[in-house]
C-alpha positions, -999 to +999 in steps of 0.1 A: +489-309-591+498-346-595+469-369-585+470-406-574+498-397-551+506-395-514+523-364-501+545-368-470+538-333-456+514-311-437+480-309-454+482-271-456+513-275-478+496-299-501+464-278-503+485-247-509+495-261-543+460-271-553+440-248-575+406-236-565+376-258-571+397-289-577+385-317-554+352-336-557+351-352-522+371-349-490+369-378-466+389-376-434+391-381-397+412-353-381+432-359-349+409-361-320+431-339-297+427-364-268+464-373-264+466-402-287+503-413-291+507-407-328+540-413-346+552-376-346+521-355-343+514-339-308+478-346-300+475-324-270+469-288-282+449-264-259+413-269-269+409-234-282+442-237-302+429-269-317+397-253-329+417-224-345+439-249-363+409-268-374+394-236-389+427-230-408+427-263-426+389-263-432+392-229-449+417-244-473+394-274-478+366-250-487+387-233-513+399-265-531+365-282-531+344-279-563+311-259-564+292-292-560+319-308-539+312-326-506+331-332-474+328-360-448+345-351-415+345-379-389+346-365-353+337-376-318+303-366-303+318-356-270+352-357-253+367-352-218+397-328-217+419-313-191+421-346-172+383-350-177+376-319-157+359-304-187+336-319-213+334-306-249+316-317-281+338-319-312+306-326-331+291-292-321+324-273-326+331-287-360+296-281-371+300-244-363+334-241-379+323-260-411+294-235-415+317-205-406+341-212-434+313-214-459+301-250-461+264-260-457+258-290-435+235-316-451+236-345-427+253-361-397+250-399-397+263-415-365+282-447-359+298-464-329+334-478-328+331-506-302+368-512-303+379-476-298+403-473-269+386-460-238+408-430-229+391-425-195+387-442-162+355-453-147+355-425-122+341-436-089+337-473-094+303-485-083+298-453-063+276-423-070+302-397-060+318-391-095+311-418-122+325-410-156+300-412-184+316-424-216+302-417-250+315-442-277+296-426-307+312-408-336+296-387-363+303-380-399+295-344-407+285-343-444+285-308-460+286-293-495+301-261-509+274-243-530+250-269-545+241-303-531+229-319-564+259-329-586+260-307-616+274-333-640+263-369-646+286-398-637+288-435-629+275-444-595+289-475-578+268-479-546+248-510-538+212-509-528+219-520-492+247-494-487+225-467-503+197-474-479+220-475-449+238-444-460+206-424-461+193-438-428+215-416-406+227-446-386+257-463-402+264-499-391+300-502-399+326-528-390+353-515-366+390-517-371+408-542-349+441-542-368+461-512-356+480-500-387+484-466-369+473-454-334+438-444-347+428-459-380+392-466-391+378-496-410+376-494-448+338-495-444+337-459-434+354-443-464+339-469-487+304-458-478+313-421-481+330-425-514+303-447-530+274-426-517+287-392-525+310-395-556+311-409-591+338-430-607+369-410-616+361-383-591+390-369-571+390-378-534+413-361-509+422-370-474+443-343-455+450-367-426+456-399-444+473-419-417+477-455-429+461-447-462+426-462-458+408-435-477+432-435-507+432-473-508+394-474-509+394-447-535+416-468-557+395-499-552+364-479-563+380-464-594+384-429-580+414-407-583+430-398-550+454-375-531+465-381-495+485-359-471+504-373-441+532-358-420+545-392-407+570-408-430+563-442-414+525-439-419+532-429-456+553-461-460+524-482-446+500-465-470+522-469-500+525-506-492+487-510-490+483-493-523+511-514-539+492-545-528+462-534-550+483-524-580 
C-alpha cells in the first residue's frame, strides 16, 4: 500500500487494500448526517442506515489499526433529525459502535466550534411554546485497539502547553472560518491529536479527508499519511495544500 498519498475513492475501497495492523493513528470527522450540502456525498441517510454504515467503516478501521494503534473520531454531542422532531446523540451512538467493533474507549475530550453553521431555527422565538435548544459542542472519541501504552519508543513532538490541554479533557481550539469545504475543521484539531497520540514517522490515516487538513498536518509534523476522499474537487484542494508545503 503506497503511503504519503491521497486516494480519490470511498474509504472502504482504500482500507480494503490495506493489510491488517497497518496504521498507527486514525484522525477523522465523519459526515454528520445533518443534510450538509457536500460536493457529491448525500448527507441525509436514515438515522438507522447511517449508524449501520458507520459500523461498516469502523470495522475496517479496527482491522487496519495496529495493536497499540489509536483512533480520534470527531462527532457531535447531539443532533436534531427528521426536521428536528427527533433528537439523537451521535456521541452516544458512536461510543457504542466503537466498542462493539472491538475498540476500547480511553477518553472523550470536548470542544466547541463557535463558527459552526446553526442548522436549526430558534423554534418559538421568545415564547415558551416550543423553543429549540441548540448544542454547539463536539467530542473527540479517543480509543485504542488492544493496548493503550505504545509498545515501541519513538520521537514525541508535543509542546508542554498542548500536552496539558490535551490531557485536560477540554480542548480550546481555534475554529475554522475559511470554508475550504462545506464542513472543515481547523488544523488545531488534528494537530493536537497527532502530536499527543503518535510519534514521528508514524502512519496517520483519515478516511474522510475532505480538504486534506489531517494529511497536511501529518506532513507538517513529520508523519506519514494516507487520505481517502470521494470528491474529486476536494482531493484537488487537498493536493494543492500539500503542494504548498512541499
